[in-house]
C-alpha positions, 0 to 999 in steps of 0.5 A: 500500499505505502509503495503504491501512494508513492508511486502515485506521489510521483506520478502527481509531481511529474504532471505538476512539474509538466504544467508548470514546464508549459506554464512558463514555456506557455508564457514565454511564448505569449509574451515573444508573440506579444513582443513580435505583434507590436514590432511588426505594427510599429515597423508597418506603422514607419514604413506607412509614414516612410510612403508618405515621405517618399511620395513629398520626395518624389512630386518635390524632385519632379518639379524641381527637374521640370523647373531646372530645364526651363531655367536651363533653357532659359540660359541658353536663350541668355547666351544666344541673345549675349552673342546677338544684337537683338534688343533688350526687352521685356521677354529678354529681361525675363529670361535673364531672371529666370536663368538665375533660378534653380529649384532645391530639393526639400527633403522629407527624411522625419520617418527614417530619422525615426526608424534609426531611432529605434534601430534599422533592424525593426525592418525584417526583411533585409532586402528592403533594410538594404535599399532604404539605407541605400536611398536614405544615406546613399542617393538622399545625401548626395542629392543635397552634396551635389547641390551645395557644391555645384549649385549653391556656391557657384551661384553665390561667387559667380554668377549672381556677382556677375549678374549684380554688376548689370542689374540694380536687382538680380533675382530669379523674380526680376532684373530689371533693365542692364545699366549698359546692354553694350557692357552687358553683352561684352561681358565675357566672364559672364557668359562663361559664368551662365555656361558653367553653371548650367554645366554644374546644373545639370550634374545635380540634376543627374544626382535627382533624376537617380534620386527620384528612380530610387525613390520610386521604387523603394515606394513600390517595394515598401508598398508591396511589403506593408501589403503582405500579411 
């Protein structure tokens, strides 16, 4: 009888140990499942915000490239006028003003900064994580760098000073009439500055076109990823 009782006691103890183990394991599994669910929710929230940022980026880049193309054509027309003998009229003034124009890229990166603050590993897909980093740390920063080095500095150091030599106002909205048309046409340094600025802007725009392509591709990939179960 004692042996039977002892045998039953061991069975009860074994059952209790199994139940405790299952309880602990279940608690860990539920906790891990909940953490995974919260991470996925946070990941999707950041990626959805990133899609908003990317839509703003692509819209800005497209608009800038269109505007810069018009300004590029205006600078070509100004160079043609400087080599010719046509009178200076309101159309010419508009071309000179337009030639000073360059549209800057005002980027939207709040979602990416948010992602970095929590860790880029929050994005579970390796390929997508690499693509996001490539856009924001590579092409995205390159656009801003080229605009500063190849547009802002040549504009402020070369093009605008030459324009101020001849016009009372040297802004992309208006220039007014030149102080002397003959002096304006004779300024070889101005022609060089305009032609050089056109080349610089074209280089900066090539970086913008690459960034636009990458942003559109990234936007499609994020949309497909967030839409997955």
